[in-house]
N, C-alpha and C positions, 0 to 999 in steps of 0.2 A: 674291695673300697671299689668305688666307680664312681669316674670323677670326668666330667664335664669339659668340652675341648678350652670351655676358657679358664676351670679352674686351672688347667693340666700348664695353660700354656703361663697363665699365671706364677706359678712352682714353678715350674722351666725357667720361665724370664728372669726369674731372682738370683738361679745359677751361673747364668750366662754374663760375662762380664764382657765386652763388646768396646774396644782401639775406638774404634772411630764413629761419628753417626754412620760413616757411610757401608760400616760393616756390620753396625745394628739396622740398616736400611733395606738393605740385603735381606737379611735374613728374614724379614717382615714378608719382606715380597714373595719368598720363596715360602715364608708358609699361609699367603692368601693365594696363590697361585693353585688350582685344583689339580693342574698336569704336574706339578712338581713331583718328586718322590718324597720329599720333605715334607710335604703336605696332605700327601694320602696316608704316609706313615702316623700323623699328628692327630688328622682330624678321625680314625675313624677307629679311636676309645670313647665304649658309652657315655652317656652325655645325663645328668638329671640335673632338674633344673636346679641351677646357680647364678650366682648376678653376674650379668651379661656386660662386666666390665674388663677391656685389653688391659690389664695391668704392666705395664710395660714402660722402655725411657726411651724413645720414637717421640720427637718435641711436636714431631709435625700433629700425631695420631693425638696425644694428650690437650693440644688443644683444641681439637674438631671436640672432644669428647667434654671439653669445661664447655664451654660454645654450644652445645647438646644442652648440658646444663641448664645452661642463665635461658635458652631458648623456651626450657618445660617451665620455668618460673617467669620469663615473659611473653607471653601467646602471642603480642602485638607484633613482637618481630619477626621476622624473615626466619621462616621455617627449617632446621637441618634435617634431612630424609635420614631415616637411619642404613642408608644401603650406601651412605657417606662413611659414616663409621661401621663398616660390618662388610664380608663379599654376599653379592647375590647366592651364592651355592651355602651357604651359609643360612641366610637369613630366610633358603626354602626349606629347610628343616624343620620338623612337625614339632620336633624337641626341644630347639632354638626357639621357636616362634609361642612353643609353652610357658619356654624361661621366662623369656622377654611377657605373655603375659599375665602371667602372675606377676612381675611386680610393678603393673602397667596397675591393678588391682587393688595393689597392696594397703592401698587407704580405707578399703573395705570392709575387710577383715572382723572381726569380732575377734578384741585384743581379753576378751570376760573368758573365752571359748579357749584363748591361746594360754593364758593364764593358766587355767587348768590341765594343762598337763603338766608332763617335769622336762627337764628343758633337752635329759634325750629325745624327747617323742618330738617336740618344734624342730621345724625346718627349717631351711635357711631362710626362707621367706618370709614365714610367723616370727622368730628371731627378730628379723630385719621388719617386719612388722610393728614387734611392742613394744623394740629398743626407738623410732622414730616416733610409735606415743606416749613414751616416756622423757623426750625429749621435750614436751610440752609442758610438762611441769620444772616450777620456778628450782624445783631443790635438789635437779640434774643441773642448775647455770653454774659453769668453772669445770662441771666433768668432765674427762676427755671417754671417747664411744667405747675402748675397751673399758673403762673401768662401768659403763653405761649397761653394757653387754653381762657380764657379768657378775651382775646386780639382780636386772632383767632375768637372767638364770636363775638367781635362785629366789624368785618373785615365787608367792603362792596368792588363793585367791578366796575369797571368804564372802561370804551369803550372812546378810541380816534381813530379818524382816520389820514392818513396821515396830515402831515403838520397842523395840528390842534394844537390848542393852551393849552394846560394846565394851565403854569402860566403863567401868568402876572407881569410884571414887579411894584412897586408896590401895589401891591396883600396883605391888611394882610395876612399872615396868619393861617390858620383855619382849616391846614391837614395834615397831614404823609403821603406821597403818596412813595408805597415799586411796583418796579419795575418786573412785570413775564412774561413780552413776550412781545417782541420789543426791540428796543431803541429810547433816547427823548435824542434831542438838548438843552441845557441851556446856553443862550448865557445873556454875560456880556457884557455890552460896546462891545466895539469891538473882543472879545476873546468865540468863540465860541468852546464846547466839547460835547464830546457824551456817553451817560450812561445808561450801557446793565441793563439784569436780576440781579435781588438779593441784589440790592443798591435800596437804600429810597431821599428822597426826604425831604427835610424842616424841618429838626430836630430842630438846630439852631435857628429859626425862632419866631418854634413852642411854648420851652426853654423859652425864653425872650418877646413872643408876641410884633413880630415885621412885618415889609412887608417883601415883598421877594426885594432881589436886585438882580435880574435876573428875566429873565422869559426863562419858559418852553414850548416846543413843541415836539408834535411829531415827528419820521425821516418816512421813508419811508416807512417803513411799519404799519398797524394796532397793537394798543398801548393797554395791559392790563392791568390794576392797581388797587392795595388793597388797599384802603385808611381805612386811623382811623381819625375819626374827634376830637377836643382839646379836648373837658371836658373828651374821655377815654382817651385817655394819661396822661391831668392831672391827673385821679383817677387809675390808671393801674399802669403808665410806670415813671412818671415823676420823682419819688425818688429813683427807682430801677437804673432808665439813668443817673442819676444825681452821681451815687458811679463808675457807670463801668464808667464814665468820666471822671471822677477825678484820678480814677486806668489807663487809655490809659494817663491820661496824666502828670502820676507818670514814665509811661513809656519812655516815649519822654524827660523827664529830666535824663536821664541813659545816656542818647547818648549823648556823645561826646561832637556835635558843640551845644547840649545845655546845656548844663554841670554847664556852667556856666553865665551864664541868669539870672535877676531878675525876683522876680516874675509877678511883674505886667507885663514884656515883654513875659513871657512865657505864660500869662494870653491869651496875645492878641490876639499872633503866633498861640494860639491853636481854636477858636474862630474863624481866620480866615482858617482854616482848613479844608476839605472837606473828607471824607469817602469814599473808591472808593471797588467793592471785583471784581479779577476775576477770574475766571478758569482756565483751564491747558492747557498752549501752545493758550491761548487769549493774542493776539498783545494787544500792552498799545501803543505807538506810533510809529511810521514806517521811513522810511528813507524822507528825503526832509517836514514832514509834518513842520509846524510853532512848535514854542517851546514857549506854554503857559501857563506851570506848571510846581510844584518842584516838587520833591515823596520824599514817607519819610515808605518805609516798616516794616511795624508793623507784621507782620507775611505772612510767607512765602519765596522764591524767586526769583529774575528776572534775567534773561541770557539779556547780552548788544553784539547786536553781530553790528560789525561797516560793511557801505560797501566802500572797498577800489577799486580803478580803476589804474591800474599802464601800462604804456605806455612806449611802445618800438621804437625805430627809428632806420631801419635797410638800407641799401643804396642798391641801385638796378643796376646791371652795364650798362648805355648807349652809349650812341653813343657819339661825343665831344661836341654836340651842347647841350645837352640837360639832367640832370640832374633828377633821379626820386628814389621819397622816400617810403619809405612800412613804414606806421604809425598802430601799433596792438595796439587794447586799450582793458585791457582786467580785471572783476567787478572779484573780490574777495569781499568772504562773508566770513569772520572774528568775531569770538567768540573774544571779549573783558576783562567779568571778568560776577560774576556770583553775583551781591549783596544779603546777606543776610537779615535777623533779623536785624533792628536795622541801614539800614545804608540808604543812601541818593545816589540819580540816579539821569541825570536831568537835574541837575543845570547849566550845564556848557552854552552850548543855550541858557539858559533864559540869564544868567550874559552879555555874549556878543554880542545877539542881533540877534544869527542868526540860522537858519532853523534845525531841526534836520540831525546829522549827526550818528545816529545809527538808529536801533531796538532795541527798548524794547520788551521780548515775555518772561509770565506767566512761572515759572516751577513749580507750587503748582498747587494742583485741589484745594483750597482756596487762594487768596492770598488779602490782605487789605494795600490797601496802604493810606497815609493820603496825599493828595492836599494843593498844595497852588501855585496862580493863581500866576503869574509876578508881577500883578502893588502891590497885600499883600506883595510880597517877597523885593523891591523893597522900599515897605516904609515900611518895620520890618528891614531890614537888614540894615546894614551901608556900610559905600563905605570900610571899613578896612577889617573886615567880609565876603564881600562880594570877596574882592579882595584873602583873607586867603583859601575860596572857590575856589576860579579860581585856584589858584597857584600847589594844591594840585591835583587838578583832570588834569591838562596840564601834567603832570612827567607821566602818563596815558594811558588820553584817547583824543589827541591829532591823528589827523591825521598821520599828517608825523612819527610818533612816531608809533606805526600801523603801516604803510604801508611796516617799514622797517623793522620789526617785522615779517612780512610776508610778502614780498621778502626773505627773511635768514631763511624762511620755507619753500619756495618753493625753491631757489636753497640747501638747504640741502637735497629736497625728490627729486629731481632731481639727483646729485650730488649721492645716496646712491643707485639708479634703475641703474646706470651705471654700477655703481663697483660691483652692484651684477651679471649684465650679462655679463661685463667681465670677473669675477672673476667665473663665474660657466661654462665658455664655454670650451666645450670637444673635443679634437682634433682625427682624428681619427688613429688608430690601424695602421701603414702600414702593420705588419703582421698577421693571422687571418683570422681565415672568416666571410664573407662578411655579413648571416648573421647579424653576434655580431656587428659589424660595422655600419650598416645598426640603430639596435633594437637601440646603445650609442646615434645615433645622432636626430630617433625618440622621447628617452626621454630628449633631449636638445631643439628641439623646443616645446616638450610638457611645460616646467619647465617655458622657453623662455615667452611666452606666457601668461602664467603663470601670470609671472610679470608685466607686459604688462598691461596686464586684474585689476591686483592690484592697478598700478601706476594710467593710469587713471580715476577709484574708488575713488582713493588720493584727485585726481583735481578736478573731477566734485563736490566732498564735496561743494569745496571754490567754483570754478568755476560756474559763475550764467552766463557771459556774455562775447558773442569778437566780437570784430569789423576791419575787415581791411579796410585800406584808400590810398590811392597811390595817395603822392605832386608832385608837375610838376612846377620843378624853372630849370633856363638857367644854366649853368654850366659858369663859372667867367672863362678870357683867361686869365691870364698874359705874 
């Protein structure tokens, strides 16, 4: 077996117990000096691409490596050159340059192709690329790197064509699925929901060794999944995940809505929850979509925008026999509220049985939601609890209340715009040079144009559509 200089140095340094920092410093200086006998004997071992980190107990070198890692995350700070970490004669070696280059390009590797290989066929770079990709899943939150690497070694890949069945309802749970590319449709009775990348399926059924209560199929595009079988899940993940789920259950108990619940009821509620992950600016639900779920924010922030239609009716002067009316419908988007960690949203439409009146958008790089279906919501929450939730949301999230605030905002902006135009009017001076009068007029026109442009921009941020209609009717004669 061939070892790289870095790997050999890492293994050797673990067997050396220096008595003082001076001894360790002397040992390092002898290795980094190419003319010393220790370096000639040490660095002549053939090398294959390995992680270019010197794992030693030297405090100064560790601090430089930490600073180098921080600098990669913060490019605006002063950069640390690689020559400050490694000697020049080592950086000149082609095999060492290839090692560094392979780790610099680790984010560009295709994890789908890596997962098709067995664990023995994957290189060290590919194993680290797969482990870095899996860290994006909320499922791996709370698991150590060693556990993640063991899980990644056992992951297998599966492809599904559009509309192909992935999970059949009533089938015994034997696999845990991780969505890598594409979207899937989850069907439970008459309820359908769409699940995208960085989400997993089937963990609750896998823990309890039960059958799937829903069916899953690929959406309109090809779906790529990582798969972990039940044996590997029980061996590697079962105990750590139980601990994580217990901590999340305790976090749910801190929310005021659930703080007074009995333990048995909270247990039933948590078993009905499904975890979903969303990226920045991803739409959770949109206008007029069916209200099928109720949401709890575990991590991140959600922005709620409501679609408001304002109707204006104006009479048009016509003859004595006809009456014409101009009806203008303006559609605005009004930002209602930002929901943060520990808050709930989407409950109002579920309770009243209406379509979505608003649009929910993720405002976090990694948004984690716990969702519960409409059917489970009505089974767990009593009528008194549902009425209390509805009364609380009606105070701020009803359409008439939001429309009233929007009208006030539009009227205020228009009055401010009109007042600025009137107050900034510059009258011509009767006496004086004509050029001076012309310059004042030009400056006034330029300022007026800037005010009009700014006012239109402010309105267009809210206005998304405008329709006109003329209604005819016979005029009443008395």
